[in-house]
C-alpha positions as CSV (number, residue, x, y, z in Angstrom):
1,M,-51.2,104.9,-28.6
2,A,-53.2,106.6,-31.4
3,R,-51.5,106.6,-34.8
4,R,-51.3,109.4,-37.2
5,P,-49.3,109.7,-40.4
6,V,-45.7,110.7,-40.0
7,E,-44.2,112.9,-42.7
8,P,-41.3,111.1,-44.3
9,P,-37.9,112.9,-44.4
10,A,-37.3,115.1,-47.4
11,I,-34.8,113.6,-49.7
12,C,-32.2,115.6,-51.7
13,D,-29.8,114.5,-54.4
14,L,-26.6,115.7,-52.7
15,F,-26.2,116.4,-49.0
16,I,-23.5,118.7,-47.9
17,C,-21.8,117.7,-44.6
18,D,-21.7,121.0,-42.8
19,V,-22.9,120.3,-39.2
20,F,-20.2,121.4,-36.8
21,A,-19.6,119.0,-33.9
22,A,-22.4,116.6,-34.7
23,S,-22.9,113.9,-32.0
24,P,-21.3,110.7,-33.1
25,K,-23.9,108.2,-34.2
26,D,-23.6,104.5,-35.1
27,D,-26.1,102.2,-36.8
28,L,-27.6,99.4,-34.8
29,G,-27.0,96.7,-37.5
30,T,-23.3,97.0,-37.6
31,M,-23.1,97.5,-33.8
32,E,-24.8,94.2,-33.3
33,H,-23.1,92.1,-35.9
34,P,-19.3,91.7,-36.7
35,I,-19.2,93.3,-40.1
36,F,-15.8,94.9,-39.8
37,S,-12.4,93.3,-39.5
38,L,-10.4,93.7,-36.2
39,S,-7.1,92.9,-38.0
40,T,-4.4,95.5,-38.5
41,K,-3.3,93.7,-41.6
42,P,-5.2,93.2,-44.8
43,D,-7.9,90.6,-44.0
44,R,-9.0,88.7,-47.1
45,R,-10.9,86.0,-45.4
46,I,-14.6,85.6,-46.1
47,L,-16.7,86.0,-42.9
48,S,-19.8,83.8,-42.4
49,Y,-21.9,84.6,-39.4
50,E,-25.3,83.5,-38.1
51,H,-27.0,84.5,-34.9
52,N,-30.7,84.5,-33.9
53,G,-31.9,84.0,-37.4
54,V,-29.7,86.7,-39.0
55,S,-27.2,85.5,-41.5
56,I,-24.3,87.6,-42.8
57,E,-21.5,86.8,-45.3
58,V,-18.8,89.5,-45.7
59,T,-16.6,89.1,-48.8
60,P,-13.5,91.4,-48.9
61,S,-11.8,92.8,-52.0
62,V,-8.2,92.2,-52.9
63,R,-7.4,95.2,-50.6
64,G,-9.0,93.4,-47.6
65,R,-12.2,93.6,-45.6
66,A,-13.1,97.1,-44.2
67,T,-11.7,97.6,-40.7
68,I,-13.4,98.9,-37.6
69,H,-11.2,102.0,-38.1
70,D,-12.5,102.4,-41.6
71,K,-16.0,102.5,-40.0
72,D,-15.2,106.1,-38.7
73,I,-16.1,107.3,-42.2
74,L,-19.6,105.8,-41.9
75,I,-20.0,107.1,-38.3
76,F,-19.1,110.6,-39.6
77,C,-21.7,110.3,-42.4
78,I,-24.4,108.9,-40.2
79,S,-23.8,111.6,-37.6
80,Q,-24.1,114.4,-40.2
81,L,-27.3,112.9,-41.6
82,M,-28.9,112.4,-38.2
83,A,-28.1,116.0,-37.1
84,A,-29.7,117.3,-40.3
85,L,-32.7,115.0,-39.9
86,N,-33.3,116.1,-36.4
87,A,-33.1,119.7,-37.6
88,G,-35.7,119.1,-40.3
89,R,-33.3,119.4,-43.2
90,E,-33.4,117.5,-46.5
91,I,-31.0,114.5,-46.5
92,G,-29.7,112.1,-49.2
93,R,-27.5,109.1,-49.4
94,T,-24.9,110.9,-51.5
95,L,-22.9,113.2,-49.3
96,Q,-20.2,115.7,-50.0
97,L,-17.7,116.1,-47.2
98,K,-14.4,117.8,-46.5
99,A,-11.7,115.3,-45.7
100,H,-10.1,117.6,-43.1
101,D,-13.4,117.8,-41.2
102,L,-13.7,114.1,-41.2
103,L,-10.2,113.7,-39.8
104,I,-10.8,116.2,-37.1
105,A,-14.2,114.8,-36.1
106,T,-12.7,111.3,-35.8
107,Q,-9.7,112.5,-33.9
108,R,-7.2,111.6,-36.5
109,D,-3.9,113.3,-37.5
110,T,-4.2,115.7,-40.5
111,G,-0.8,115.0,-41.9
112,G,-0.2,113.9,-45.5
113,D,-0.2,110.2,-44.6
114,S,-3.7,110.5,-43.0
115,Y,-5.2,111.5,-46.4
116,L,-3.6,108.5,-48.0
117,R,-5.0,106.2,-45.3
118,L,-8.4,107.8,-45.8
119,R,-8.3,107.0,-49.5
120,E,-7.4,103.4,-48.7
121,A,-10.3,103.2,-46.2
122,F,-12.8,104.4,-48.9
123,E,-11.5,101.6,-51.2
124,R,-11.9,98.9,-48.6
125,L,-15.4,100.2,-47.7
126,A,-16.5,100.1,-51.4
127,G,-14.9,96.8,-52.0
128,T,-16.3,94.9,-49.0
129,R,-19.4,93.1,-50.1
130,I,-22.2,92.0,-47.7
131,T,-24.9,89.4,-48.3
132,T,-27.5,89.4,-45.5
133,N,-31.1,89.1,-44.5
134,L,-30.7,91.7,-41.8
135,A,-33.6,94.2,-41.7
136,T,-33.2,97.9,-41.6
137,N,-36.1,100.3,-41.0
138,G,-38.4,97.3,-40.8
139,V,-37.5,96.0,-44.3
140,E,-36.0,92.5,-44.6
141,V,-34.5,91.7,-48.0
142,T,-31.8,89.2,-48.6
143,S,-29.4,91.1,-50.8
144,G,-25.7,91.9,-51.6
145,F,-24.2,95.3,-51.4
146,G,-21.1,97.3,-50.5
147,L,-20.9,99.4,-47.3
148,I,-20.7,102.4,-49.6
149,E,-21.9,102.4,-53.2
150,S,-19.3,104.8,-54.6
151,W,-16.8,107.5,-53.7
152,E,-15.0,110.2,-55.6
153,I,-12.3,112.7,-54.8
154,L,-13.5,116.0,-56.2
155,R,-10.4,118.2,-55.7
156,R,-6.8,118.0,-54.6
157,T,-4.4,120.6,-53.4
158,R,-1.1,121.3,-55.1
159,G,0.5,119.0,-52.6
160,G,-1.8,116.1,-53.5
161,R,-4.1,116.1,-50.5
162,M,-7.8,115.5,-51.0
163,I,-10.0,118.4,-50.1
164,S,-13.5,117.3,-50.9
165,V,-15.0,113.9,-51.3
166,T,-18.4,112.7,-52.5
167,V,-19.6,109.3,-51.1
168,T,-22.8,107.4,-51.7
169,L,-23.9,105.2,-48.9
170,S,-25.5,101.9,-49.5
171,D,-29.3,101.9,-49.6
172,W,-29.2,99.4,-46.6
173,L,-27.3,101.9,-44.4
174,F,-29.4,104.9,-45.5
175,R,-32.5,103.0,-44.5
176,A,-31.1,102.7,-41.0
177,V,-30.7,106.5,-40.9
178,L,-34.2,107.1,-42.1
179,G,-35.6,104.6,-39.5
180,R,-33.4,106.3,-36.8
181,S,-31.9,102.9,-36.1
182,V,-28.9,104.5,-34.5
183,L,-27.3,105.1,-31.1
184,T,-25.1,108.0,-29.9
185,L,-21.5,107.1,-29.1
186,S,-19.2,108.7,-26.7
187,R,-16.8,111.1,-28.4
188,D,-14.0,109.2,-26.6
189,Y,-14.8,106.3,-28.8
190,F,-12.4,107.7,-31.4
191,G,-9.6,107.7,-28.8
192,L,-9.8,103.9,-28.6
193,R,-6.9,102.7,-30.8
194,K,-7.2,98.9,-30.3
195,P,-9.7,97.4,-32.6
196,L,-11.1,95.0,-30.0
197,E,-11.6,97.8,-27.5
198,R,-13.8,99.6,-30.1
199,R,-15.8,96.5,-30.9
200,V,-16.4,95.7,-27.2
201,Y,-17.5,99.3,-26.6
202,E,-20.0,99.0,-29.5
203,L,-21.4,95.9,-28.0
204,A,-21.6,97.4,-24.6
205,R,-23.4,100.5,-25.9
206,K,-25.8,98.4,-27.9
207,H,-26.7,95.8,-25.3
208,C,-26.2,97.6,-22.0
209,G,-27.2,101.1,-23.2
210,R,-28.7,103.0,-20.3
211,Q,-29.4,99.8,-18.3
212,P,-27.2,99.4,-15.1
213,E,-25.5,96.3,-16.5
214,W,-25.4,93.6,-19.1
215,R,-24.0,90.0,-18.7
216,V,-22.7,88.0,-21.5
217,S,-20.9,84.7,-21.7
218,L,-17.3,84.9,-23.0
219,A,-18.2,82.5,-25.8
220,V,-21.1,84.8,-27.1
221,L,-18.9,87.9,-26.7
222,H,-16.2,86.2,-28.7
223,K,-18.7,85.4,-31.4
224,K,-20.3,88.8,-31.5
225,S,-16.9,90.6,-31.5
226,G,-15.8,88.9,-34.7
227,S,-12.4,88.1,-33.2
228,T,-10.6,85.4,-35.1
229,A,-8.2,84.8,-32.1
230,P,-8.6,81.5,-30.2
231,V,-10.9,81.8,-27.2
232,R,-8.0,81.5,-24.7
233,V,-6.2,84.5,-26.4
234,F,-9.5,86.4,-26.6
235,R,-10.0,85.8,-22.8
236,A,-6.6,87.1,-22.1
237,A,-7.3,90.2,-24.2
238,I,-10.6,90.8,-22.3
239,R,-8.8,90.4,-18.9
240,K,-6.3,93.0,-20.0
241,M,-9.1,95.3,-21.1
242,I,-10.7,94.8,-17.6
243,E,-7.4,95.8,-16.0
244,E,-6.7,98.8,-18.1
245,A,-10.3,100.1,-17.9
246,Q,-10.2,102.3,-20.9
247,L,-13.7,101.9,-22.2
248,P,-15.8,105.2,-22.1
249,D,-19.0,105.0,-20.1
250,Y,-18.7,101.3,-19.2
251,T,-16.7,99.0,-16.8
252,L,-16.0,95.4,-17.5
253,S,-15.6,92.7,-14.9
254,E,-15.3,88.9,-14.9
255,E,-17.7,86.6,-13.1
256,P,-17.6,82.8,-12.4
257,G,-18.6,80.6,-15.3
258,D,-16.8,82.6,-18.0
259,V,-19.3,85.5,-17.8
260,I,-18.4,89.1,-18.5
261,R,-20.4,91.8,-16.8
262,V,-20.7,95.2,-18.4
263,S,-21.6,98.0,-15.9
264,R,-22.7,101.5,-16.9
265,Q,-20.8,104.5,-15.5
266,G,-23.0,107.5,-14.9
267,L,-25.5,108.7,-17.5
268,I,-25.5,108.0,-21.2
269,E,-26.6,110.7,-23.6
270,D,-30.2,110.2,-24.7
271,D,-30.8,109.6,-28.4
272,S,-33.4,111.6,-30.3
273,A,-35.3,108.4,-31.1
274,S,-35.4,107.3,-27.5
275,G,-36.7,110.4,-25.8
276,L,-37.6,109.8,-22.1
277,L,-38.8,106.3,-22.4
278,P,-37.0,103.8,-20.2
279,P,-35.1,100.8,-21.9
280,F,-37.1,97.7,-22.3
281,D,-36.5,94.6,-20.1
282,P,-34.9,91.6,-21.9
283,D,-38.2,89.7,-21.7
284,V,-39.9,92.4,-23.7
285,L,-37.4,92.0,-26.5
286,D,-37.8,88.2,-26.3
287,A,-41.5,88.7,-26.8
288,A,-40.8,90.9,-29.8
289,R,-38.6,88.2,-31.3
290,A,-41.4,85.8,-31.0
291,L,-43.7,88.2,-32.8
292,V,-41.3,88.9,-35.7
293,P,-38.9,85.9,-36.0
294,G,-35.7,86.7,-37.8
295,A,-36.1,90.5,-37.6
296,D,-33.6,92.8,-35.8
297,V,-35.7,93.7,-32.8
298,Y,-33.3,96.5,-31.8
299,A,-33.8,98.2,-35.2
300,L,-37.6,97.8,-34.8
301,E,-37.4,99.2,-31.3
302,A,-35.5,102.2,-32.6
303,E,-38.1,102.6,-35.4
304,W,-41.0,102.5,-32.8
305,R,-39.3,105.0,-30.6
306,A,-38.9,107.3,-33.6
307,F,-42.6,106.9,-34.3
308,W,-43.4,107.8,-30.7
309,V,-41.2,110.9,-30.9
310,A,-42.8,111.9,-34.3
311,S,-46.2,111.4,-32.7
312,G,-45.5,114.1,-30.2
313,R,-44.2,111.9,-27.4
314,P,-47.7,111.0,-26.0
315,R,-47.7,109.8,-22.4
316,L,-47.7,106.0,-22.2
317,T,-48.7,104.1,-19.1
318,A,-47.2,100.9,-20.5
319,P,-44.5,101.5,-23.2
320,D,-43.7,97.8,-23.5
321,R,-47.3,96.9,-24.3
322,A,-47.5,99.8,-26.7
323,F,-44.4,98.5,-28.5
324,L,-45.6,94.9,-28.7
325,G,-49.0,96.1,-29.9
326,W,-47.3,98.1,-32.6
327,L,-45.3,95.0,-33.7
328,R,-48.5,92.9,-33.8
329,G,-50.0,95.6,-36.1
330,R,-47.0,95.4,-38.4
331,G,-47.4,91.6,-38.5
332,A,-51.1,91.9,-39.5
333,L,-50.1,94.2,-42.3
334,G,-47.3,91.8,-43.4
335,A,-44.6,94.4,-42.6
């Protein structure tokens, strides 16, 4: 595939969230790794996680670790940025949003208590600190940061409700947006109220994607989910999830040997960075890991697909070889 320079996105100082009904987007890094707490009570435990060369330590504030429901704020921000990016607009990591729009987009109640819970979510997101070597947009830097850098309520109504909020995303998360290292979520995701259901859906969307199915051992699923429950309790929760069958787009089933099979239902919405290219087989991703040890190959795959889209979607007879060749080129450049 012939390369040509790709114009970088135009960056602005303040991005106004004004895209109506933007498709929900989630970043690959936090879909893959258990950054967010699944607890419904303040979780003040330090999380240490390591998998396939990626190490993550998540340190909560006194208000507790950011929860998977707090993540709705990040999904809303990423969705707005990606919609603008795809439309050719300028974007920036400081966003101004209307609290009411965020609540509506994430299917939350708009009563007074919801605004208070929203403020608490901002505080947990800003207070949760992450130290990791996880790469975003092809850059691997071991560093510490918050999920959001800062936030500020700009105005309040007479009744005390926040109207407008300014939030600055971490540079790490903004790089994921620039590299289009994101996936589209079902809008029904926000209707999932149980934290574990949300987390298992994320993993299903990330690993199964548009493939017919994905198999994972219960032990690995337990680790990737970030659940602190004993394995026997986790197994019971998964079995209940199988019985209730509430996950959008995917069906879970149990196989012998403590294996969970995730099967896709129907078609999954294409992402702008994926275009019409088929998903890679697992052996292609294994080959990619061998070429770039320690890197997040899913993020690199998303970056390569974005490069292919920006190059005019040229016809490829062997997309897998083109992807691996691109990775070899990055290695030669020390990227």
